[in-house]
C-alpha positions in Angstrom: -4.1 -12.8 21.8 -3.9 -12.2 18.2 -3.3 -15.8 16.2 -0.3 -13.2 15.3 1.9 -12.8 18.3 4.8 -10.3 16.8 5.4 -9.5 13.3 8.8 -8.4 12.4 9.0 -6.0 9.1 12.5 -6.3 6.8 12.3 -3.5 4.1 14.5 -4.6 1.8 16.3 -3.3 -1.2 19.2 -4.6 -4.1 20.0 -6.7 -1.3 20.2 -10.1 -3.8 23.5 -11.5 -3.3 22.4 -12.7 0.3 18.6 -11.9 1.3 17.7 -15.2 1.0 19.9 -16.4 4.1 18.8 -13.7 6.1 14.8 -14.6 5.3 16.4 -18.3 6.4 18.3 -17.0 9.7 15.6 -15.0 10.3 12.9 -17.4 9.7 15.2 -20.1 11.8 15.1 -17.9 15.1 11.6 -17.0 15.3 11.2 -20.6 14.5 12.5 -20.9 18.3 10.0 -18.3 19.7 6.8 -19.8 22.2 4.1 -17.4 19.4 3.7 -17.9 16.5 4.0 -14.7 14.4 5.8 -13.5 10.9 8.0 -12.4 8.6 7.4 -9.5 6.7 10.0 -8.5 3.8 9.1 -5.7 2.0 10.7 -5.0 -1.2 10.5 -1.3 -2.1 12.5 -0.2 -5.3 14.5 -3.0 -6.0 16.4 -3.1 -9.1 17.3 -6.5 -8.9 16.8 -10.0 -7.9 15.3 -9.2 -4.6 11.6 -9.6 -5.4 12.1 -12.8 -7.0 14.3 -14.1 -4.5 12.0 -13.4 -1.8 8.8 -14.7 -3.2 11.0 -18.0 -4.2 11.7 -17.9 0.2 8.3 -17.2 0.3 6.7 -20.7 -0.8 9.7 -22.6 1.2 9.1 -20.7 4.9 5.7 -20.6 6.1 6.2 -17.5 8.4 6.8 -15.2 5.5 5.3 -12.7 3.9 6.5 -10.2 0.8 5.5 -7.8 -0.2 6.5 -5.1 -2.6 6.5 -1.7 -3.7 8.1 0.4 -7.1 8.5 2.7 -4.7 11.9 3.2 -2.6 12.3 4.8 0.9 13.2 3.6 4.4 10.4 5.6 5.8 8.4 4.1 2.9 8.8 0.3 3.5 8.5 1.0 7.4 4.7 2.0 7.1 4.0 -0.2 4.1 4.8 -3.1 6.7 3.8 -2.1 10.0 0.2 -1.5 8.0 0.4 -5.0 7.0 1.4 -7.0 10.5 -1.4 -8.1 12.4 1.0 -9.1 15.5 0.0 -7.6 19.0 3.8 -7.1 18.6 5.8 -4.6 15.9 9.1 -4.7 15.3 10.6 -3.2 12.6 14.7 -4.0 11.3 17.5 -3.3 9.3 17.6 -6.5 7.5 21.3 -6.1 6.6 23.0 -5.5 9.8 20.3 -7.1 12.7 21.7 -10.2 13.6 18.4 -13.2 14.5 20.4 -13.4 18.3 19.8 -9.8 18.5 16.6 -9.4 17.9 15.5 -12.2 19.5 17.4 -10.3 22.6 14.8 -7.2 22.2 11.7 -9.2 21.5 12.6 -10.6 24.9 13.1 -7.4 26.2 10.6 -5.9 25.2 7.4 -8.7 26.8 9.5 -6.9 30.3 8.5 -4.1 29.2 5.2 -4.1 27.4 4.7 -0.2 28.3 7.6 0.7 26.1 9.3 0.8 22.9 12.6 -1.2 22.7 15.4 0.0 20.9 19.1 -1.2 20.2 22.1 0.6 20.3 24.4 0.3 18.1 28.6 -0.1 19.7 30.2 1.3 17.0 29.5 2.9 13.7 31.1 2.1 11.0 33.0 4.8 10.4 33.9 7.3 12.7 32.0 10.2 10.5 28.7 8.2 10.6 29.3 8.0 15.1 30.3 12.1 14.1 26.4 12.0 12.9 24.6 9.8 14.4 26.3 11.5 17.9 25.6 14.6 16.6 21.6 14.0 15.2 20.7 12.3 19.1 22.1 15.1 20.6 20.2 17.6 18.4 17.3 15.1 19.6 17.9 15.9 23.3 18.2 19.8 23.2 15.4 20.2 21.1 12.4 17.5 21.3 13.8 16.4 24.8 14.1 13.7 23.8 16.5 11.3 26.1 18.0 8.4 23.2 21.2 7.9 21.5 21.2 6.2 18.4 17.9 7.0 17.0 17.8 5.1 13.5 19.5 2.0 15.6 17.8 -1.3 15.0 15.4 -3.5 15.6 12.7 -1.9 17.4 9.9 -3.3 18.9 6.4 -1.5 20.3 2.4 -2.6 20.5 0.0 -3.1 17.6 -2.4 -0.4 20.2 0.3 2.4 19.9 1.2 2.3 15.6 -2.8 2.8 15.9 -2.7 5.7 18.1 0.2 7.1 15.2 0.4 8.6 12.0 2.9 8.5 10.1 4.1 10.8 7.4 8.3 10.0 6.8 8.9 7.6 4.0 12.4 8.7 4.7 14.7 7.9 7.4 13.8 10.3 9.2 10.4 7.5 10.2 13.5 6.8 13.1 12.7 10.2 14.9 8.3 10.3 14.3 7.8 6.8 15.9 9.6 7.3 18.6 8.2 11.1 18.8 5.0 8.8 18.4 5.2 6.4 20.9 6.1 8.8 23.6 3.5 10.9 23.1 1.1 7.7 23.3 2.8 7.0 26.5 5.3 4.0 25.7 8.7 5.9 26.0 12.1 4.6 24.9 13.7 2.2 27.0 17.6 2.6 27.9 18.9 0.8 24.4 20.5 -2.3 24.5 24.1 -2.0 23.3 24.5 -3.9 20.1 28.0 -4.8 17.5 28.3 -2.1 14.0 
């Protein structure tokens, strides 16, 4: 077993107003776990003070590492963080929408089903239009790719380092969530029925 049991990747954009609180809450949450873990904040394309705030937080939070890229993009940040992760269990999630308790539940689910990818599903979106778009996207993926998963972009997503080593992720934008789901299925780690989370 690696010295780091799990790695949690948090892409960070322009989030200077609240990122310090989020990092603190996540750090406290992972300290509740019995195994050692790391939190990787990937500051990408930020034009506010997010990078300085994350770097300051890393001085106070031993489990936190900070990566920086001038290139923006959800997929780019996820790939950068996963590539730097040392944990045997990997997770990435939206830092602005994930509650620490939900993250811990997804990690717990993964421990019970380590052969799978565990992902969350939001119970509802923040608007009817986005909810309809998410359902249509999932229906297209089910019809065209045989992927029986709701809320394709829902996070956290948790899977094993061994699966990542077989992936060749290329997407730099929002389609990385679909790419990860397809790659996990291809390499024998199908997605579990999604855990429902609050909006």
